[in-house]
VOVOGU-961025 format. One record per residue (C-alpha): x, y, z. Coordinates in nm, 2 decimals, decimal comma, m for minus. Example, Ala and Ser with C-alpha at 12.3 -4.5 7.8 and 13.67 -1.06 7.14 Angstrom:
<nodes>
NODE        X        Y        Z
NODE     1,23    m0,45     0,78
NODE     1,37    m0,11     0,71
</nodes>
This chain:
<nodes>
NODE        X        Y        Z
NODE    13,21     6,77    20,55
NODE    13,50     6,83    20,34
NODE    13,72     6,57    20,16
NODE    14,09     6,67    20,14
NODE    14,26     6,35    20,00
NODE    14,36     6,32    19,64
NODE    14,23     6,04    19,39
NODE    14,57     5,85    19,44
NODE    14,50     5,91    19,82
NODE    14,20     5,75    19,79
NODE    14,32     5,46    19,60
NODE    14,56     5,36    19,87
NODE    14,25     5,39    20,13
NODE    14,07     5,16    19,92
NODE    14,35     4,94    19,91
NODE    14,42     4,94    19,52
NODE    14,79     5,08    19,53
NODE    15,01     4,78    19,44
NODE    15,39     4,78    19,32
NODE    15,50     4,47    19,14
NODE    15,84     4,40    18,96
NODE    15,85     4,37    18,62
NODE    16,01     4,03    18,62
NODE    15,75     3,88    18,83
NODE    15,48     3,97    18,57
NODE    15,67     3,84    18,33
NODE    15,69     3,49    18,56
NODE    15,33     3,46    18,60
NODE    15,22     3,59    18,25
NODE    15,46     3,27    18,16
NODE    15,26     3,07    18,40
NODE    14,91     3,18    18,27
NODE    15,02     3,13    17,85
NODE    15,13     2,74    17,97
NODE    14,83     2,70    18,14
NODE    14,60     2,85    17,87
NODE    14,80     2,63    17,62
NODE    14,65     2,28    17,82
NODE    14,30     2,42    17,81
NODE    14,09     2,74    17,69
NODE    13,89     2,75    17,98
NODE    14,15     2,96    18,16
NODE    14,16     3,32    18,07
NODE    14,47     3,48    18,05
NODE    14,62     3,63    18,41
NODE    14,63     4,00    18,37
NODE    14,95     4,17    18,32
NODE    14,99     4,27    18,67
NODE    15,11     3,98    18,87
NODE    14,86     3,78    19,08
NODE    14,84     3,93    19,44
NODE    14,84     3,60    19,64
NODE    14,86     3,20    19,55
NODE    14,58     2,95    19,70
NODE    14,68     2,58    19,76
NODE    14,37     2,36    19,67
NODE    14,40     2,01    19,81
NODE    14,14     1,68    19,76
NODE    14,28     1,41    19,86
NODE    14,05     1,16    19,96
NODE    14,06     0,86    20,21
NODE    13,70     0,79    20,20
NODE    13,45     0,85    19,93
NODE    13,53     1,05    19,64
NODE    13,31     1,33    19,48
NODE    13,33     1,32    19,08
NODE    13,29     1,71    19,12
NODE    13,63     1,74    19,27
NODE    13,79     1,82    18,89
NODE    13,53     2,04    18,81
NODE    13,60     2,24    19,14
NODE    13,98     2,25    19,10
NODE    13,91     2,40    18,72
NODE    13,65     2,63    18,83
NODE    13,87     2,79    19,17
NODE    14,18     2,83    18,88
NODE    13,93     3,00    18,67
NODE    13,82     3,25    18,96
NODE    14,18     3,30    19,03
NODE    14,27     3,38    18,68
NODE    13,98     3,64    18,70
NODE    14,03     3,78    19,02
NODE    14,40     3,81    19,08
NODE    14,54     3,49    19,26
NODE    14,70     3,21    19,09
NODE    14,61     2,82    19,23
NODE    14,83     2,55    19,26
NODE    14,62     2,21    19,35
NODE    14,76     1,90    19,45
NODE    14,66     1,56    19,65
NODE    14,99     1,48    19,80
NODE    14,99     1,56    20,21
NODE    15,40     1,61    20,13
NODE    15,29     1,96    20,05
NODE    15,20     2,01    20,42
NODE    15,55     2,13    20,53
NODE    15,60     2,47    20,72
NODE    15,83     2,58    20,42
NODE    15,59     2,50    20,13
NODE    15,25     2,65    20,32
NODE    15,45     2,96    20,38
NODE    15,38     3,07    20,00
NODE    14,99     3,04    20,03
NODE    14,77     3,30    20,16
NODE    14,50     3,04    20,18
NODE    14,44     2,64    20,11
NODE    14,13     2,52    20,01
NODE    14,01     2,16    20,13
NODE    13,80     2,05    19,82
NODE    13,59     1,79    19,95
NODE    13,86     1,58    20,10
NODE    13,71     1,28    20,31
NODE    13,91     1,07    20,59
NODE    14,25     1,09    20,72
NODE    14,44     1,29    20,49
NODE    14,74     1,43    20,70
NODE    14,98     1,26    20,93
NODE    15,11     1,39    21,22
NODE    15,39     1,63    21,11
NODE    15,17     1,76    20,82
NODE    14,88     1,83    21,07
NODE    15,15     2,04    21,29
NODE    15,27     2,24    21,00
NODE    14,92     2,33    20,88
NODE    14,82     2,42    21,24
NODE    15,11     2,63    21,26
NODE    15,04     2,78    20,92
NODE    14,68     2,88    21,00
NODE    14,73     3,01    21,37
NODE    15,05     3,21    21,23
NODE    14,80     3,42    21,00
NODE    14,71     3,14    20,73
NODE    14,36     3,08    20,57
NODE    14,12     2,74    20,53
NODE    13,87     2,73    20,32
NODE    13,64     2,43    20,35
NODE    13,41     2,31    20,08
NODE    13,17     2,05    20,13
NODE    13,29     1,72    20,24
NODE    13,59     1,91    20,43
NODE    13,35     1,85    20,72
NODE    13,38     1,48    20,64
NODE    13,78     1,50    20,73
NODE    14,02     1,45    20,98
NODE    13,77     1,33    21,28
NODE    14,05     1,20    21,52
NODE    14,23     1,54    21,51
NODE    14,06     1,78    21,75
NODE    14,23     2,11    21,62
NODE    14,08     2,02    21,29
NODE    13,72     1,99    21,43
NODE    13,80     2,36    21,61
NODE    13,93     2,47    21,22
NODE    13,58     2,34    21,05
NODE    13,37     2,43    21,29
NODE    13,14     2,10    21,28
NODE    13,20     1,72    21,15
NODE    12,96     1,57    20,90
NODE    12,69     1,36    21,03
NODE    12,43     1,26    20,74
NODE    12,24     1,38    20,39
NODE    11,95     1,30    20,27
NODE    11,93     1,25    19,87
NODE    12,02     1,58    19,63
NODE    11,70     1,75    19,63
NODE    11,62     2,16    19,62
NODE    11,58     2,34    19,95
NODE    11,59     2,71    20,08
NODE    11,90     2,87    20,20
NODE    11,83     3,17    20,44
NODE    12,12     3,45    20,41
NODE    12,17     3,54    20,76
NODE    12,48     3,75    20,68
NODE    12,46     3,98    20,36
NODE    12,76     4,17    20,42
NODE    13,04     3,89    20,39
NODE    13,20     3,89    20,04
NODE    13,05     3,55    20,04
NODE    12,67     3,61    20,07
NODE    12,65     4,01    19,98
NODE    12,52     3,92    19,66
NODE    12,25     3,72    19,76
NODE    11,93     3,80    19,82
NODE    11,72     3,71    20,18
NODE    11,68     3,37    20,06
NODE    11,79     3,15    19,78
NODE    11,63     2,83    19,64
NODE    11,93     2,57    19,50
NODE    11,94     2,21    19,45
NODE    12,26     2,04    19,63
NODE    12,34     1,73    19,87
NODE    12,24     1,88    20,23
NODE    12,48     1,79    20,50
NODE    12,36     1,78    20,89
NODE    12,65     1,81    21,12
NODE    12,71     1,61    21,46
NODE    12,67     1,97    21,63
NODE    12,55     2,29    21,57
NODE    12,86     2,53    21,54
NODE    12,67     2,86    21,62
NODE    12,80     2,94    21,95
NODE    13,16     2,94    21,77
NODE    13,15     3,08    21,42
NODE    12,95     3,36    21,24
NODE    12,68     3,17    21,04
NODE    12,63     3,32    20,72
NODE    12,36     3,09    20,56
NODE    12,12     2,83    20,71
NODE    11,89     2,60    20,54
NODE    11,52     2,64    20,61
NODE    11,48     2,27    20,68
NODE    11,07     2,29    20,62
NODE    11,21     2,35    20,25
NODE    11,35     1,96    20,21
NODE    11,27     1,63    20,38
NODE    11,57     1,46    20,57
NODE    11,74     1,75    20,80
NODE    11,68     1,70    21,14
NODE    11,93     1,99    21,33
NODE    11,63     2,26    21,36
NODE    11,86     2,54    21,36
NODE    12,07     2,43    21,07
NODE    12,40     2,61    20,96
NODE    12,53     2,57    20,65
NODE    12,82     2,85    20,57
NODE    13,01     3,02    20,82
NODE    13,31     3,16    20,93
NODE    13,56     3,21    21,23
NODE    13,92     3,39    21,33
NODE    14,14     3,11    21,43
NODE    14,44     3,24    21,60
NODE    14,58     3,49    21,36
NODE    14,45     3,32    21,06
NODE    14,08     3,27    20,90
NODE    13,85     2,99    20,85
NODE    13,56     3,00    20,61
NODE    13,33     2,69    20,55
NODE    13,06     2,59    20,31
NODE    12,82     2,27    20,31
NODE    12,75     2,37    19,94
NODE    12,93     2,18    19,63
NODE    12,83     1,83    19,63
NODE    12,72     1,84    19,22
NODE    12,92     1,91    18,90
NODE    12,64     2,18    18,84
NODE    12,73     2,36    19,14
NODE    13,05     2,50    19,01
NODE    12,88     2,62    18,72
NODE    12,63     2,84    18,88
NODE    12,73     3,18    18,94
NODE    12,59     3,24    19,26
NODE    12,78     2,97    19,44
NODE    13,11     3,08    19,21
NODE    13,06     3,41    19,37
NODE    13,00     3,25    19,71
NODE    13,32     3,02    19,68
NODE    13,52     3,34    19,58
NODE    13,41     3,57    19,85
NODE    13,52     3,25    20,11
NODE    13,87     3,25    19,93
NODE    13,94     3,62    19,93
NODE    13,82     3,63    20,32
NODE    14,05     3,38    20,41
NODE    14,32     3,49    20,22
NODE    14,28     3,81    20,38
NODE    14,19     4,03    20,06
NODE    13,84     4,06    20,21
NODE    13,75     4,17    20,56
NODE    13,44     4,10    20,76
NODE    13,33     4,02    21,13
NODE    13,36     3,67    21,17
NODE    13,34     3,63    21,55
NODE    13,04     3,45    21,67
NODE    12,73     3,61    21,71
NODE    12,45     3,52    21,94
NODE    12,19     3,70    22,12
NODE    12,11     4,01    21,91
NODE    11,75     4,18    21,84
NODE    11,71     4,31    21,46
NODE    11,59     4,68    21,48
NODE    11,59     4,67    21,10
NODE    11,61     4,36    20,86
NODE    11,36     4,47    20,62
NODE    11,11     4,67    20,84
NODE    11,12     5,02    20,92
NODE    10,85     4,98    21,22
NODE    11,03     5,21    21,49
NODE    11,25     5,41    21,25
NODE    11,15     5,81    21,21
NODE    11,29     6,04    20,96
NODE    11,43     6,34    21,11
NODE    11,53     6,66    20,91
NODE    11,52     6,64    20,50
NODE    11,62     6,36    20,27
NODE    11,51     6,01    20,36
NODE    11,62     5,62    20,31
NODE    11,45     5,38    20,03
NODE    11,39     5,06    20,18
NODE    11,44     4,77    19,89
NODE    11,57     4,42    19,92
NODE    11,62     4,44    20,31
NODE    11,86     4,79    20,25
NODE    11,80     5,14    20,33
NODE    11,96     5,34    20,09
NODE    12,00     5,72    20,15
NODE    11,88     6,00    19,93
NODE    11,88     6,36    19,96
NODE    11,98     6,52    20,30
NODE    12,06     6,62    20,51
NODE    11,84     6,43    20,75
NODE    11,92     6,14    20,98
NODE    11,63     5,82    21,03
NODE    11,65     5,75    21,39
NODE    11,54     5,45    21,62
NODE    11,24     5,61    21,85
NODE    11,08     5,29    21,98
NODE    11,32     5,22    22,25
NODE    11,61     5,40    22,44
NODE    11,93     5,21    22,50
NODE    12,19     5,22    22,77
NODE    12,46     4,97    22,74
NODE    12,45     4,77    22,43
NODE    12,62     4,65    22,11
NODE    12,51     4,76    21,83
NODE    12,60     4,64    21,48
NODE    12,51     4,72    21,14
NODE    12,59     4,67    20,79
NODE    12,71     4,99    20,54
NODE    12,84     5,04    20,23
NODE    12,95     5,35    20,03
NODE    12,94     5,46    19,67
NODE    13,25     5,61    19,57
NODE    13,34     5,91    19,77
NODE    13,03     5,93    20,00
NODE    12,98     6,02    20,35
NODE    12,74     5,91    20,65
NODE    12,76     5,81    21,00
NODE    12,59     5,63    21,28
NODE    12,51     5,86    21,56
NODE    12,46     5,74    21,94
NODE    12,39     5,88    22,28
NODE    12,14     6,15    22,15
NODE    11,79     6,23    22,39
NODE    11,46     6,21    22,14
NODE    11,48     6,50    21,85
NODE    11,32     6,58    21,50
NODE    11,61     6,77    21,46
NODE    11,92     6,56    21,32
NODE    12,18     6,86    21,39
NODE    12,03     6,86    21,75
NODE    12,12     6,46    21,76
NODE    12,48     6,56    21,65
NODE    12,51     6,85    21,89
NODE    12,42     6,62    22,15
NODE    12,55     6,26    22,05
NODE    12,81     6,15    21,88
NODE    12,87     6,03    21,54
NODE    13,10     5,74    21,44
NODE    13,17     5,88    21,08
NODE    13,16     5,67    20,76
NODE    13,37     5,87    20,47
NODE    13,61     5,75    20,24
NODE    13,83     6,04    20,26
NODE    13,85     6,34    20,50
NODE    14,09     6,46    20,78
NODE    14,19     6,21    21,02
NODE    13,92     6,32    21,30
NODE    13,66     6,29    21,03
NODE    13,70     5,99    20,84
NODE    13,58     5,64    20,86
NODE    13,59     5,53    21,21
NODE    13,66     5,84    21,41
NODE    13,45     5,98    21,65
NODE    13,36     6,29    21,44
NODE    13,54     6,59    21,58
NODE    13,66     6,44    21,85
NODE    13,89     6,12    21,81
NODE    14,03     6,00    21,52
NODE    14,05     5,64    21,47
NODE    14,36     5,42    21,47
NODE    14,45     5,47    21,08
NODE    14,66     5,18    21,07
NODE    14,41     4,93    21,20
NODE    14,14     5,07    21,01
NODE    14,33     5,06    20,67
NODE    14,40     4,70    20,74
NODE    14,03     4,63    20,82
NODE    13,86     4,83    20,56
NODE    13,70     4,71    20,26
NODE    13,67     5,01    19,99
NODE    13,38     5,19    19,86
NODE    13,13     4,92    19,66
NODE    13,18     4,69    19,93
NODE    13,00     4,59    20,26
NODE    13,16     4,71    20,58
NODE    13,03     4,56    20,91
NODE    13,05     4,82    21,23
NODE    13,00     4,71    21,58
NODE    12,96     5,01    21,83
NODE    13,01     4,90    22,18
NODE    12,86     5,17    22,46
NODE    12,95     5,07    22,82
NODE    12,84     5,36    23,02
NODE    13,03     5,66    22,89
NODE    13,29     5,46    22,70
NODE    13,23     5,40    22,33
NODE    13,46     5,13    22,13
NODE    13,42     5,10    21,73
NODE    13,50     4,78    21,58
NODE    13,50     4,79    21,16
NODE    13,52     4,40    21,02
NODE    13,57     4,27    21,35
NODE    13,88     4,49    21,42
NODE    13,88     4,75    21,72
NODE    13,96     5,07    21,57
NODE    13,87     5,34    21,80
NODE    13,82     5,37    22,19
NODE    13,65     5,68    22,34
NODE    13,55     5,78    22,67
NODE    13,31     6,09    22,69
NODE    13,39     6,38    22,92
NODE    13,17     6,64    22,76
NODE    12,93     6,76    23,05
NODE    12,66     6,80    22,78
NODE    12,68     6,50    22,59
NODE    12,62     6,15    22,79
NODE    12,62     5,81    22,58
NODE    12,37     5,71    22,86
NODE    12,06     5,87    22,66
NODE    12,04     5,59    22,44
NODE    11,89     5,67    22,10
NODE    12,05     5,58    21,77
NODE    12,03     5,69    21,42
NODE    12,19     5,68    21,06
NODE    12,27     5,94    20,85
NODE    12,16     6,05    20,54
NODE    12,39     6,31    20,43
NODE    12,33     6,48    20,12
NODE    12,18     6,45    19,78
NODE    12,55     6,31    19,62
NODE    12,61     6,08    19,93
NODE    12,50     5,72    19,87
NODE    12,53     5,52    20,18
NODE    12,33     5,16    20,23
NODE    12,26     4,98    20,55
NODE    12,18     4,64    20,62
NODE    12,07     4,42    20,93
NODE    12,07     4,65    21,21
NODE    12,09     4,47    21,52
NODE    12,12     4,52    21,91
NODE    12,22     4,31    22,21
NODE    12,18     4,49    22,54
NODE    12,44     4,41    22,81
NODE    12,32     4,28    23,15
NODE    12,52     4,34    23,46
NODE    12,71     4,66    23,35
NODE    12,72     4,93    23,57
NODE    12,69     5,29    23,36
NODE    12,99     5,50    23,44
NODE    12,93     5,81    23,60
NODE    12,80     6,09    23,39
NODE    13,07     6,37    23,34
NODE    13,10     6,61    23,59
NODE    13,04     6,96    23,50
NODE    13,37     7,02    23,63
NODE    13,56     6,77    23,46
NODE    13,91     6,63    23,49
NODE    14,17     6,75    23,23
NODE    14,27     6,39    23,18
NODE    13,98     6,15    23,18
NODE    14,04     5,78    23,24
NODE    14,01     5,58    22,92
NODE    13,86     5,33    23,09
NODE    13,62     5,42    23,38
NODE    13,55     5,19    23,62
NODE    13,22     4,93    23,52
NODE    13,28     4,68    23,77
NODE    12,94     4,45    23,81
NODE    13,11     4,32    24,15
NODE    12,99     4,51    24,46
NODE    13,32     4,49    24,63
NODE    13,53     4,85    24,55
NODE    13,86     4,61    24,48
NODE    13,94     4,59    24,12
NODE    14,06     4,24    24,16
NODE    13,81     3,95    24,23
NODE    13,84     3,83    24,56
NODE    13,69     3,51    24,79
NODE    13,35     3,68    24,83
NODE    13,28     3,73    24,46
NODE    13,25     3,35    24,39
NODE    12,95     3,30    24,14
NODE    13,01     3,63    23,98
NODE    13,05     3,64    23,59
NODE    13,28     3,88    23,41
NODE    13,54     3,94    23,17
NODE    13,92     3,93    23,31
NODE    14,13     4,23    23,15
NODE    14,51     4,26    23,13
NODE    14,66     4,56    23,28
NODE    14,93     4,55    23,04
NODE    14,76     4,50    22,75
NODE    14,40     4,61    22,79
NODE    14,28     4,29    22,63
NODE    14,06     4,03    22,82
NODE    14,11     3,66    22,88
NODE    13,97     3,47    22,56
NODE    13,92     3,12    22,44
NODE    14,14     3,14    22,11
NODE    13,88     3,10    21,83
NODE    13,58     3,08    22,05
NODE    13,64     2,69    22,05
NODE    13,45     2,46    22,35
NODE    13,72     2,22    22,25
NODE    13,91     2,05    22,57
NODE    14,28     2,17    22,49
NODE    14,15     2,48    22,35
NODE    14,47     2,76    22,39
NODE    14,36     3,05    22,61
NODE    14,48     3,37    22,47
NODE    14,44     3,74    22,53
NODE    14,18     3,95    22,25
NODE    13,97     4,25    22,25
NODE    13,75     4,26    22,50
NODE    13,41     4,20    22,32
NODE    13,16     4,04    22,56
NODE    13,12     3,71    22,39
NODE    13,08     3,39    22,58
NODE    13,45     3,28    22,54
NODE    13,57     3,63    22,78
NODE    13,33     3,54    23,01
NODE    13,45     3,35    23,35
NODE    13,24     3,26    23,65
NODE    13,45     3,21    23,95
NODE    13,31     2,91    24,17
NODE    13,32     2,83    24,55
NODE    13,58     2,56    24,41
NODE    13,82     2,82    24,35
NODE    13,74     2,78    23,96
NODE    13,75     2,99    23,68
NODE    13,45     2,85    23,45
NODE    13,37     2,95    23,08
NODE    13,07     2,81    22,91
NODE    12,94     2,69    23,21
NODE    13,16     2,35    23,22
NODE    13,49     2,42    23,12
NODE    13,74     2,52    23,33
NODE    14,09     2,71    23,30
NODE    14,32     2,46    23,34
NODE    14,71     2,45    23,34
NODE    14,79     2,18    23,06
NODE    14,87     1,84    23,22
NODE    14,89     1,95    23,58
NODE    15,21     2,15    23,48
NODE    15,40     2,30    23,74
NODE    15,73     2,44    23,54
NODE    15,75     2,80    23,42
NODE    15,56     2,83    23,06
NODE    15,30     2,55    23,14
NODE    15,03     2,62    22,90
NODE    14,69     2,78    22,99
NODE    14,45     2,57    22,81
NODE    14,04     2,50    22,92
NODE    13,93     2,14    22,96
NODE    13,60     2,00    23,14
NODE    13,59     2,05    23,51
NODE    13,73     1,81    23,70
NODE    13,80     1,93    24,08
NODE    14,19     1,87    24,02
NODE    14,44     2,15    24,19
NODE    14,56     2,24    23,80
NODE    14,21     2,39    23,78
NODE    14,22     2,58    24,07
NODE    14,31     2,96    24,07
NODE    14,36     3,23    24,41
NODE    14,29     3,59    24,34
NODE    14,55     3,84    24,53
NODE    14,49     4,20    24,64
NODE    14,78     4,32    24,37
NODE    14,57     4,20    24,08
NODE    14,74     3,87    24,05
NODE    14,59     3,53    23,98
NODE    14,78     3,22    24,12
NODE    14,75     2,88    23,98
NODE    14,70     2,64    24,30
NODE    14,88     2,35    24,18
NODE    15,17     2,49    24,04
NODE    15,16     2,80    24,27
NODE    15,25     3,04    24,01
NODE    15,08     3,35    23,84
NODE    14,88     3,35    23,53
NODE    15,13     3,55    23,32
NODE    15,08     3,69    22,94
NODE    15,39     3,50    22,76
NODE    15,69     3,75    22,69
NODE    15,46     4,07    22,85
NODE    15,27     4,05    22,51
NODE    14,99     4,30    22,43
NODE    14,88     4,18    22,08
NODE    14,57     4,01    21,99
NODE    14,68     3,62    22,00
NODE    14,96     3,67    22,28
NODE    14,94     3,33    22,47
NODE    14,85     3,29    22,82
NODE    15,05     3,03    23,07
NODE    15,15     3,04    23,43
NODE    15,52     3,16    23,52
NODE    15,67     3,24    23,88
NODE    15,51     3,53    24,03
NODE    15,68     3,85    23,96
NODE    15,44     4,16    24,00
NODE    15,50     4,26    23,64
NODE    15,16     4,41    23,48
NODE    15,16     4,10    23,24
NODE    15,08     3,94    23,57
NODE    14,80     4,17    23,69
NODE    14,42     4,15    23,57
NODE    14,08     4,34    23,67
NODE    13,73     4,23    23,64
NODE    13,53     4,42    23,36
</nodes>
C-alpha cells in the first residue's frame, strides 16, 4: 500500500502545520518573560505563540483546599511546556460571554459551593454548549448543587470521602490522552470521593477505584475519572488532586494535561458513554489465531505488530450485527488495518479479498488512508482530519456493522458510511482481524471489545445482479410493519428515530437523564439516549422512565422538546402519521428539527406541520 504524501503533507495530516504572526509571538513571549520574573518555576513560553488559552477558576464558597495554589502553578507549568497559556481567577465576573470566548477550556480547580450567579451560569452554559471545554478537578464535584446543568456537565456530585489513604486505580480506557501513559492499574494516595450517583450511563469512564484496596468506599462500581461530549463542547472530570503532593506526581500531571488538551480540542478521544461491551482482547489472546507471516507481540495488554504481511483474527466466534471498538496507535508512517466480514481462513489475502479492510495509514491516496474502506470508499477527509490524533498518539475506532452497512467512527466522530453491494462479499460473514502489514510497519492495538446488537434484522445479501445505485441505507426495521413510520400497532417497540433530512437520530443531549435535558439530532450510535419506546399511552420513553416532552406544555412554534419524568400529560403524548411526521398531541404541531438543521447538535422543537423533510422520521 503505497504512500504518496510529502513530509510536509504528513505534517498537515498530523495537525502540526501552524502559522503565527510575529506580533503575536512577541506578545506571548513578553507575557512569559514577565511570569518568569515573578517565579523561576515557570519555563519560558516557546518562541511560537501559544496555541490556546485556558482559564483556571478556583473560587470557593465552602471548604477550601490548601492544594489550590499548587494546582494553579502546576497548570501554568504544564501550559508553558505544552503550548498553552493560563489565566487564573477567583472572580466569577470573568464568566461573561465575551470574556469566556477567548478560552478553549475552563478548569474548575477544587471549587466548592455556589460560585456563579444566574447570569454567570447562563454565560458558562452557552460557552460550553457552543464548543468550549470544561475540566473539573477534585472538589469541582462539590459545587453548584442547585444548578441541574452543572450536574449534567460534571457528571456526578460529591457525596462523602474517607480518610486520605492509598488505593488502587483501575484504568479502563488507556487510549485517552489523560490515561494512555498508565498501566492497567495505578497505586496512589489521595482523598477518594464517593458520589451521589454513578455517572457511567452518561459518561465514558476512564478510571475506576478498586474498593477492596482501601476503606470507606461503598459505591461498588466506582468511577473516579471520566469524560463526555456536552452539546458542541467537551467535559472532563477527575476526582484525584486533593493533596499538594498530587501535583508533583508526574503521572497525575500527565493525566491533568491530557484532560485539559481533550477539553480544549487539542487531543481527540471517543468519550461517548460506553456500556454493554465484551472484551475480545484486553491482555489475553485466547480465541485469536495468526494467519500468514509476521506476528503480534503481547505485552502490557497491548498487541504490537511485527513482520508481515499477516493477520491476527478472532476465530472463537462469528459476529453478524455489532459494534466493534478498538484502540490503535501508529509509529511514524506505518500501515495497518482492521478487517471485517470474511469467512474463516488461514490466508490473510483471502480475508482481504472476501472482506473489507478499514484502513489505518497516516498517508496514502484518499481511498487507502485512515478511515477508508480500503480500495472502495474514502473517508470524509475533513471529518477524519478533525478527529485524528497524529502518529505516536492513540486513536479509537468504532466499526458499526448493521446488515450490509458499515459505519466507521474515529474518536467518536463518524468518518465513513459504506454499504456493501459486491455479491462476492458480505458483512454478515462475521469474522474480524487486525493486520500486521510489514517489517517496517509498527501498529499497536489495545482494548478490542464488541457489543452484539439485538433486534437488528440484517439487510438482504447483495444480489448477483446488484442495482448500479444501491441505497446507502438498506432497511433494517425491527418492526414487522412494512411502513417506515411507526404506527399504533408498534406500541411497546423500541428503536431509534432517524430524521429523513439529516440522516441523524433523535438524541438526548450529552446522554443526560436529568429532567429538562435538551433533545437534538446526532449521529446514530445505538446508545441508550437514542432508544425510544412507544407505549400504549402514546408516550415516547427513553431510559425507561423519561418521556419526550414539550417544555412547559407549550403550544407555540419553537417550543422546546426535552425529556421529563413521565406524567401522563398531553405534552408527553405523540401521534405517528402515515407520512412519517410525528405530532405533539397537546399542541397539534410536528416534531421539527430547528431551521432545517442537519448537523450534530441541531435542536429539536415543535412547529406547525408543513410536510418538510425536517419533520419526517423513520424507525431504525
